[in-house]
C-alpha positions in Angstrom: 99.5 19.0 79.3 97.9 16.2 76.8 99.1 16.7 73.4 96.3 17.6 71.0 94.8 14.9 68.7 95.8 14.5 65.1 92.2 15.5 64.3 92.2 18.7 66.5 94.5 20.9 64.2 92.9 19.7 60.7 89.3 20.3 61.5 88.2 23.5 60.2 91.4 24.5 58.4 91.4 25.5 54.6 91.3 22.6 52.7 94.4 23.5 50.5 96.1 22.7 53.6 95.0 19.1 54.4 96.6 16.3 52.5 93.5 14.0 53.2 91.4 16.6 51.7 94.0 16.7 48.5 93.7 12.9 48.5 89.7 12.9 48.3 89.9 15.5 45.6 92.8 13.6 43.5 91.0 10.1 43.6 87.9 11.5 42.8 89.0 13.2 39.7 91.4 10.1 38.4 88.3 7.6 39.0 86.0 9.8 37.4 88.1 11.0 34.6 89.1 7.4 33.9 85.5 5.9 34.3 84.5 8.6 31.5 86.8 7.9 29.0 86.7 4.2 29.3 83.1 4.3 29.0 83.2 6.8 25.8 85.6 4.4 24.1 83.9 1.1 24.9 80.5 2.7 23.7 82.1 3.6 20.2 83.8 0.4 20.3 80.9 -1.8 20.9 77.2 0.0 20.3 76.9 0.2 16.8 77.7 -3.1 14.4 81.3 -1.8 13.8 83.6 0.0 15.8 83.5 4.2 15.2 86.6 6.0 14.9 86.5 9.6 15.4 88.9 11.8 13.5 89.6 15.7 14.6 90.2 16.8 10.9 87.2 15.0 9.8 85.1 16.3 12.4 86.2 20.2 11.7 85.9 19.3 7.7 82.0 18.3 7.9 81.3 21.1 10.4 83.2 23.9 8.1 81.3 22.3 5.0 77.9 22.6 6.7 77.1 19.1 6.7 76.1 16.9 10.0 79.1 16.5 12.2 77.8 13.0 13.1 77.0 11.9 9.4 80.0 9.5 9.6 78.4 7.4 12.3 76.9 4.3 10.9 73.3 3.9 11.3 72.6 1.5 14.2 70.0 0.4 16.7 70.0 1.7 19.8 71.6 -0.9 22.9 68.7 -1.4 25.5 70.4 -1.6 28.7 67.0 -1.1 31.0 63.8 -1.4 28.8 62.1 2.2 28.9 64.5 3.7 31.4 68.4 3.5 29.4 69.4 2.9 25.9 72.9 3.6 24.5 73.0 5.4 21.1 76.2 7.0 19.7 76.1 10.9 19.1 78.7 13.5 18.3 78.2 16.6 19.9 80.0 19.8 18.4 78.4 22.0 21.3 78.1 22.2 24.9 75.5 20.7 27.0 72.6 19.4 25.3 74.3 20.5 21.5 73.8 24.3 22.2 76.5 26.2 20.4 77.7 23.9 18.0 80.8 25.2 16.4 82.0 27.4 19.4 84.6 24.7 20.2 87.5 27.0 21.6 85.1 29.1 23.4 83.7 26.1 25.3 87.5 25.1 25.8 88.5 28.5 27.4 85.3 28.2 29.4 86.1 25.0 30.7 89.4 25.9 31.6 88.3 28.7 33.6 85.7 26.6 35.3 88.3 24.0 36.4 90.4 27.0 37.8 87.3 28.0 39.7 86.5 24.7 41.0 90.3 24.6 42.4 89.9 28.0 44.1 86.5 26.7 45.4 88.1 23.8 47.3 91.2 25.6 48.5 89.6 28.8 49.9 86.0 28.1 50.3 86.1 24.4 52.0 87.6 23.3 55.0 89.5 20.2 55.7 86.6 18.0 57.1 84.2 19.0 54.4 85.2 15.6 52.6 81.7 15.5 50.7 82.3 18.8 49.4 85.9 17.9 48.1 84.4 14.9 46.3 81.8 17.1 44.6 84.2 19.3 43.5 86.6 16.5 42.4 83.4 15.2 40.4 82.9 18.6 38.6 86.8 19.0 37.6 86.6 15.0 36.2 83.3 15.9 34.3 85.0 18.9 33.1 88.2 17.1 32.0 86.7 14.5 30.4 84.7 16.8 27.8 87.4 19.1 27.5 89.7 16.1 26.3 87.2 15.3 23.9 87.0 18.9 22.6 90.6 18.9 22.3 91.3 15.6 20.8 88.1 15.2 18.4 86.5 18.6 18.1 83.3 16.9 19.6 82.2 15.6 22.7 81.1 11.8 22.4 78.1 11.0 24.0 76.1 7.9 24.1 73.5 7.7 27.3 69.9 8.3 26.7 67.8 7.7 29.7 64.1 7.8 29.6 63.9 6.8 25.4 60.2 7.4 24.2 58.8 8.7 27.3 56.8 11.7 26.4 55.4 14.5 28.5 51.7 13.9 30.2 48.7 15.6 28.9 50.1 15.9 25.3 52.4 18.5 26.6 55.3 19.6 24.5 58.6 21.9 25.2 58.6 25.3 24.2 61.3 24.4 21.5 59.3 21.5 20.4 59.0 17.7 20.8 57.1 15.9 23.5 60.1 13.4 24.8 60.8 14.0 28.6 64.6 13.5 27.9 65.6 13.9 24.1 68.9 14.5 24.9 72.0 12.1 24.7 75.0 12.6 27.2 77.9 10.7 29.0 79.4 10.1 32.1 81.3 13.4 32.4 77.6 14.9 32.2 76.4 12.6 35.0 79.4 13.5 37.5 79.0 17.0 36.6 75.3 17.0 37.6 76.2 14.6 40.7 78.8 17.1 41.7 76.5 20.2 41.6 73.6 18.3 43.5 75.9 17.5 46.2 77.1 20.9 46.3 73.9 22.6 46.6 72.7 20.1 49.3 75.7 21.3 51.5 75.2 24.8 50.5 71.4 24.6 51.8 72.4 22.6 55.2 75.5 25.2 55.7 75.0 27.5 58.5 74.1 31.1 57.4 77.4 32.3 58.6 79.1 30.0 56.3 
């Protein structure tokens, strides 16, 4: 009787029992988290004319006094990376996505921890050993969640600096229901980028998966 190949037993087994799946997940998490924290640090060191230091107690003090959390960031011209496509500008976000829910930091911390646990559950229970694309996507989600969780715990806000499509307005004089005409008025970070890419990969994977799966 011929021995089974090395690939045979691993295909189709739960990802939590596959060393390769754990390696893919762990590598993506480490690289994704490192890239997020490094770019945040570099942006707040170099985008403005002087390095910007964020102190957690100061952020809490500003919010509790009703003042703008970002008032300590010096006025600075955006750093143009690609004209019309990408600028860098420093923003302190005390809320969640797009600044919503400012001041609810611990609620978002708890929600993020729960989401990270759900991501690990999804990895271990709902993916198979050979689905490395899904493992990478979940790794990006975990890395993005950890990156912003780190900021909320250490700085009481999230450090944002990426502004895509600056100054590009909606066509035909249209405006958003909440006001403003700029296509993308939000400033984000690399963690948000990893979250969006991870969600996109999982959506594509879900649409391509067999109906029974």
